[in-house]
C-alpha positions in Angstrom: -21.6 -13.2 -13.2 -21.8 -10.0 -15.8 -19.1 -7.9 -16.7 -19.0 -4.7 -15.4 -17.2 -1.8 -16.6 -13.7 -1.8 -15.5 -12.6 0.6 -12.7 -9.3 1.5 -13.6 -7.8 0.4 -17.3 -4.5 1.1 -18.0 -3.7 1.1 -21.7 0.1 0.3 -23.8 2.1 2.4 -20.5 4.9 3.0 -21.3 8.4 4.8 -19.9 11.9 4.9 -20.7 14.6 6.6 -18.7 17.3 8.4 -20.5 20.8 7.1 -19.3 23.4 10.2 -19.9 27.4 10.3 -20.0 30.0 11.9 -21.4 31.6 15.7 -21.2 28.1 17.1 -22.3 25.5 14.6 -21.1 24.2 13.6 -24.0 22.0 10.8 -23.6 23.8 7.6 -24.8 20.6 4.9 -24.3 17.0 4.8 -23.5 16.2 2.8 -20.1 13.1 0.2 -20.4 11.0 0.8 -16.9 8.2 0.4 -18.5 6.5 -1.0 -22.1 3.4 -2.0 -23.2 2.0 -2.6 -20.0 -2.1 -2.5 -20.4 -5.0 -4.0 -17.6 -8.4 -3.5 -16.3 -9.3 -3.4 -12.6 -12.9 -4.6 -12.6 -15.1 -4.1 -9.2 -14.1 -6.3 -6.4 -10.9 -7.0 -8.0 -7.4 -6.5 -6.3 -4.9 -6.2 -8.1 -1.1 -7.7 -7.6 2.1 -6.4 -9.0 4.8 -8.9 -8.6 8.1 -9.2 -10.0 11.8 -9.1 -10.0 14.1 -6.4 -8.0 14.0 -3.4 -10.7 11.6 -4.7 -13.3 9.5 -1.6 -12.7 6.9 -2.0 -10.7 7.2 0.6 -8.4 7.3 3.0 -12.2 4.2 1.8 -13.0 2.8 2.3 -9.4 3.6 6.1 -10.0 2.2 6.1 -14.0 -1.0 4.9 -12.3 -1.1 8.0 -10.0 0.5 10.6 -12.2 3.5 11.0 -10.4 5.6 10.9 -13.3 3.7 11.5 -16.6 4.3 8.5 -19.1 6.0 8.6 -22.3 3.1 6.5 -24.3 -0.3 4.8 -23.3 -2.7 6.2 -20.6 -5.0 5.4 -17.8 -8.4 5.9 -16.8 -10.6 5.5 -14.1 -14.4 4.6 -13.2 -16.8 5.5 -16.3 -15.7 8.7 -17.6 -12.9 7.3 -19.3 -10.7 11.0 -19.3 -7.4 10.7 -17.8 -6.6 11.4 -14.3 -5.7 14.8 -13.4 -2.6 14.8 -10.5 -4.4 16.5 -7.2 -2.3 19.4 -5.5 -0.7 18.3 -2.9 -1.7 19.9 1.1 0.8 22.6 2.6 1.8 21.5 6.2 -0.8 23.6 8.2 0.3 27.1 9.5 -0.6 26.3 13.2 1.6 23.5 13.5 4.4 25.9 11.8 3.2 29.0 13.9 3.5 26.8 17.3 7.2 26.0 16.7 8.2 29.3 15.9 6.6 30.6 19.3 8.4 27.7 21.8 11.9 28.7 20.2 10.9 32.1 20.8 10.3 31.3 24.7 13.6 29.9 25.2 15.5 32.5 25.5 
């Protein structure tokens, strides 16, 4: 089988979260949620992330989706090798809001 270019490339991804404490809420320590994760996903492959509770699986998924920003490393999609940008979330349709507001007005 010919090796194709990866659809998803994750390279040296890292995310640390600060632990704050004391009266001034200064940073006391760092929690290493994800540290140095790298992998490629080729066309037709399925990736499973497995591990113990609290090992960083959800944080890794959020980093790949750009729901949180990494401290270091990157992830690239498809052939262009440019970092992906997060898409804006859609707001609730205005028709649904007006339907509820009209219902409350009619029951006086």
